[in-house]
C-alpha positions as CSV (number, residue, x, y, z in Angstrom):
1,M,-89.7,27.7,-1.8
2,D,-92.0,25.6,-0.1
3,K,-93.7,26.4,3.1
4,L,-91.9,25.5,6.1
5,K,-93.5,22.7,8.0
6,D,-95.0,23.3,11.4
7,I,-93.4,21.6,14.4
8,E,-94.9,19.0,16.7
9,A,-97.0,20.2,19.4
10,L,-95.7,19.6,22.9
11,N,-97.3,16.7,24.7
12,I,-97.1,17.8,28.3
13,H,-98.5,14.4,29.9
14,G,-96.5,11.9,31.7
15,D,-94.4,12.2,34.7
16,Q,-91.9,15.5,35.2
17,A,-88.8,13.8,33.8
18,E,-90.5,13.0,30.5
19,V,-92.4,16.3,30.3
20,S,-89.1,18.2,30.9
21,H,-87.3,16.1,28.2
22,R,-90.0,16.9,25.7
23,W,-89.9,20.4,26.7
24,L,-86.2,20.8,26.1
25,R,-86.8,19.2,22.7
26,W,-89.6,21.3,21.7
27,Q,-87.6,24.6,22.5
28,K,-84.7,23.4,20.4
29,S,-87.1,23.0,17.3
30,F,-89.0,26.2,17.9
31,K,-85.5,27.9,18.0
32,R,-84.6,26.4,14.5
33,Y,-88.3,27.3,13.0
34,Y,-88.1,30.7,14.6
35,I,-85.0,31.4,12.2
36,A,-85.6,29.1,9.2
37,S,-89.5,30.6,9.0
38,G,-88.2,34.4,9.2
39,L,-90.4,34.6,12.4
40,N,-87.5,36.5,13.9
41,K,-88.4,39.5,11.7
42,K,-92.0,39.6,12.5
43,S,-93.9,41.8,15.2
44,K,-93.8,40.5,18.6
45,D,-97.4,40.0,18.9
46,V,-97.1,37.6,15.6
47,Q,-94.3,35.7,17.1
48,S,-96.3,35.2,20.4
49,N,-99.2,33.9,18.7
50,T,-97.3,31.6,16.5
51,L,-95.5,30.3,19.4
52,L,-98.8,29.4,21.3
53,H,-100.2,28.0,18.0
54,L,-97.2,25.7,17.5
55,I,-96.9,24.2,21.2
56,G,-100.3,22.8,21.0
57,E,-103.8,23.8,22.8
58,D,-102.9,21.7,26.2
59,A,-99.9,23.9,26.6
60,A,-101.6,27.1,25.2
61,D,-104.4,26.8,27.8
62,I,-101.8,26.8,30.3
63,Y,-100.6,29.9,29.1
64,E,-103.8,31.7,30.1
65,T,-102.9,30.7,33.5
66,F,-99.5,32.5,33.7
67,T,-99.4,35.5,36.0
68,F,-97.3,38.4,34.5
69,I,-95.8,41.2,36.6
70,T,-97.5,44.4,34.9
71,E,-95.8,47.3,37.0
72,G,-92.1,48.2,38.5
73,E,-88.6,47.4,37.3
74,N,-89.4,43.8,36.8
75,K,-92.5,44.2,34.7
76,E,-93.5,41.4,32.0
77,D,-94.5,41.5,28.5
78,K,-96.9,38.9,28.0
79,D,-96.4,39.1,24.2
80,N,-92.5,38.8,24.3
81,I,-91.6,35.1,23.9
82,D,-88.5,35.1,25.6
83,T,-90.8,35.7,28.4
84,I,-93.4,33.4,27.5
85,I,-90.6,30.8,27.1
86,A,-89.4,31.7,30.5
87,K,-92.8,30.9,32.2
88,Y,-92.8,27.6,30.5
89,E,-89.4,26.7,31.5
90,E,-90.3,27.6,35.0
91,L,-93.0,25.4,34.9
92,F,-91.7,22.2,32.7
93,N,-88.2,22.6,34.0
94,P,-88.2,23.9,37.6
95,K,-84.9,23.9,39.4
96,K,-86.4,22.6,42.7
97,R,-87.4,19.6,41.1
98,I,-83.7,18.7,40.2
99,T,-83.2,16.4,43.1
100,Y,-86.5,14.3,41.8
101,L,-85.0,14.1,38.5
102,R,-81.9,12.7,39.7
103,F,-83.7,10.2,41.8
104,K,-85.6,9.1,38.4
105,F,-82.3,8.7,36.8
106,F,-80.6,6.8,39.6
107,T,-83.5,4.1,40.3
108,R,-83.7,3.2,36.7
109,R,-83.1,-0.4,36.1
110,Q,-83.2,-2.6,32.8
111,G,-86.6,-4.5,32.6
112,E,-87.4,-6.5,29.6
113,E,-86.5,-4.0,27.2
114,T,-83.4,-4.3,25.1
115,F,-80.1,-2.6,26.0
116,D,-80.5,0.1,23.5
117,K,-83.9,1.1,24.7
118,F,-82.1,1.0,28.3
119,I,-79.4,3.3,27.2
120,T,-81.7,5.9,25.6
121,D,-84.0,6.2,28.5
122,L,-80.8,6.3,30.7
123,R,-79.6,9.5,28.5
124,R,-82.9,11.1,28.2
125,L,-83.3,11.0,32.0
126,A,-79.5,12.2,32.5
127,K,-80.4,15.3,30.2
128,P,-82.1,17.5,32.8
129,C,-80.2,16.5,35.7
130,E,-77.1,18.9,35.2
131,F,-74.7,16.3,36.0
132,K,-72.5,18.2,33.6
133,T,-68.8,16.8,32.9
134,L,-70.0,13.8,35.1
135,E,-72.9,13.0,32.8
136,N,-71.3,10.0,30.8
137,E,-69.5,8.5,33.6
138,L,-72.9,8.3,35.6
139,I,-74.4,6.8,32.5
140,R,-71.7,4.3,32.4
141,D,-72.2,3.5,36.1
142,M,-76.0,3.3,35.9
143,I,-75.6,0.7,33.0
144,I,-73.4,-1.7,34.9
145,C,-76.0,-0.6,38.3
146,G,-79.0,-1.4,36.2
147,T,-78.2,-4.2,33.8
148,R,-80.4,-7.5,34.3
149,D,-77.4,-9.5,33.1
150,R,-75.5,-10.7,36.3
151,K,-72.5,-12.3,34.2
152,L,-72.0,-9.1,32.2
153,Q,-72.4,-7.0,35.2
154,E,-69.6,-8.9,36.8
155,K,-67.2,-8.6,33.6
156,L,-67.9,-4.9,33.5
157,L,-66.8,-4.2,37.0
158,N,-63.6,-6.2,36.2
159,E,-62.7,-4.2,33.2
160,D,-59.9,-1.5,33.4
161,N,-60.4,1.9,32.0
162,L,-64.0,1.3,31.3
163,T,-65.3,4.5,29.3
164,L,-69.2,5.1,28.4
165,E,-68.4,4.0,24.8
166,K,-66.7,0.7,25.7
167,T,-69.4,0.0,28.0
168,I,-72.1,0.2,25.4
169,K,-70.2,-1.6,22.8
170,M,-69.5,-4.5,25.7
171,C,-73.2,-4.6,26.5
172,Q,-74.4,-4.6,22.6
173,S,-72.1,-7.4,21.9
174,S,-73.2,-9.3,24.8
175,E,-77.0,-9.2,23.6
176,I,-76.1,-9.9,19.9
177,M,-74.2,-13.1,21.1
178,K,-77.1,-14.1,23.6
179,T,-79.6,-13.8,20.9
180,Q,-77.5,-15.9,18.3
181,I,-77.2,-18.3,21.0
182,E,-80.8,-18.6,21.7
183,E,-81.4,-19.2,17.9
184,I,-78.8,-21.5,17.5
185,G,-80.3,-23.6,20.6
186,E,-83.3,-24.3,18.6
187,T,-81.4,-26.4,16.0
188,P,-79.9,-28.9,18.6
189,K,-83.3,-29.6,19.9
190,A,-84.9,-30.3,16.5
191,Q,-81.6,-32.5,15.8
192,A,-82.1,-34.3,19.0
193,A,-85.5,-35.7,17.9
194,V,-84.1,-37.0,14.4
195,D,-81.4,-38.5,16.1
196,T,-84.0,-40.0,18.6
197,I,-85.8,-41.5,15.8
198,K,-82.7,-42.6,13.8
199,G,-81.2,-44.4,17.2
200,K,-84.3,-46.1,17.4
201,G,-84.2,-47.6,13.8
202,Q,-80.5,-48.3,14.2
203,E,-81.3,-50.1,17.6
204,K,-83.6,-52.4,15.7
205,C,-81.0,-53.0,13.1
206,S,-78.3,-53.8,15.5
207,G,-80.7,-56.0,17.3
208,S,-81.4,-58.4,14.6
209,N,-77.8,-58.1,13.4
210,R,-76.7,-59.5,16.7
211,Q,-79.3,-62.0,16.3
212,E,-77.9,-63.2,13.0
213,N,-74.5,-62.9,14.4
214,S,-75.0,-65.2,17.3
215,T,-76.2,-67.9,15.1
216,R,-72.9,-67.7,12.7
217,V,-70.2,-69.9,13.3
218,F,-66.5,-69.6,12.0
219,D,-63.0,-71.0,12.0
220,C,-61.3,-68.9,14.8
221,R,-57.7,-67.9,14.2
222,S,-57.1,-67.0,17.7
223,C,-57.9,-70.4,19.2
224,G,-58.2,-72.7,16.3
225,K,-61.6,-73.6,17.1
226,K,-65.0,-73.0,15.6
227,H,-67.5,-70.8,17.6
228,G,-69.5,-67.7,17.2
229,P,-68.8,-64.0,17.4
230,R,-67.2,-62.9,20.9
231,Q,-67.1,-66.6,22.1
232,C,-63.3,-67.2,21.7
233,P,-62.0,-68.9,24.7
234,A,-58.3,-67.4,23.9
235,Y,-59.7,-64.2,24.8
236,G,-57.8,-62.6,27.9
237,K,-55.0,-65.6,27.7
238,V,-51.6,-64.9,27.3
239,C,-49.9,-67.1,24.7
240,S,-47.0,-69.1,26.1
241,Y,-45.0,-68.8,23.0
242,C,-45.1,-64.9,22.2
243,H,-46.5,-63.8,26.0
244,K,-49.1,-61.5,24.0
245,Y,-53.0,-61.7,24.6
246,N,-55.9,-63.0,23.1
247,H,-54.4,-66.0,21.2
248,Y,-52.9,-69.6,21.9
249,A,-49.4,-70.7,21.0
250,S,-50.9,-73.7,19.0
251,V,-51.8,-70.9,16.3
């Protein structure tokens, strides 16, 4: 069997919400590695040193600053990975910061990024907030509050039985439609330029035709006389015989 690949080191830089989210993900990766690599069968000092190796130099340096209780009933073993993980948990995901984490979530608004990026970020910010069963509903509400599309926002507010899944589908469809409309919108602009050029050419042709027509004389079947186009004296007159318009009784 091939050697198991090491997991990625923990990035501890950024704001509290970002670091907390990365820490939770790193823990999950480490737990899988812990079993898959057989590390769970090794001695505790091998386990602890492997954890500090995998977590990366920046986070490993922090380990050196931890204070462990060395006496009494609450004595802590600094080589026990559960103890080490608990120390990091206290640092990266402190319960006293829950208000701040929720503040980050509730103030998130969509900027110039795509909707998919926006919803991914909302999910990330919601995870450490401990919303529990309300998480999906609150993410849905934040999509409505935070979308930059005001027409879409109004549509969502008027929708009955709006679930998170339905909200996401409506937002994705709206974004796709807007993109397609913008792409299609480029075609009429180009066509308009072509039509303008054609129109000028046709205008010249029409002008020359009008000039030619103005000099042409023919026998008119409406008045019985000779004249050019649109010069018929019977136009608008009422026939005294049939009482219809645009011709004389004599014809």
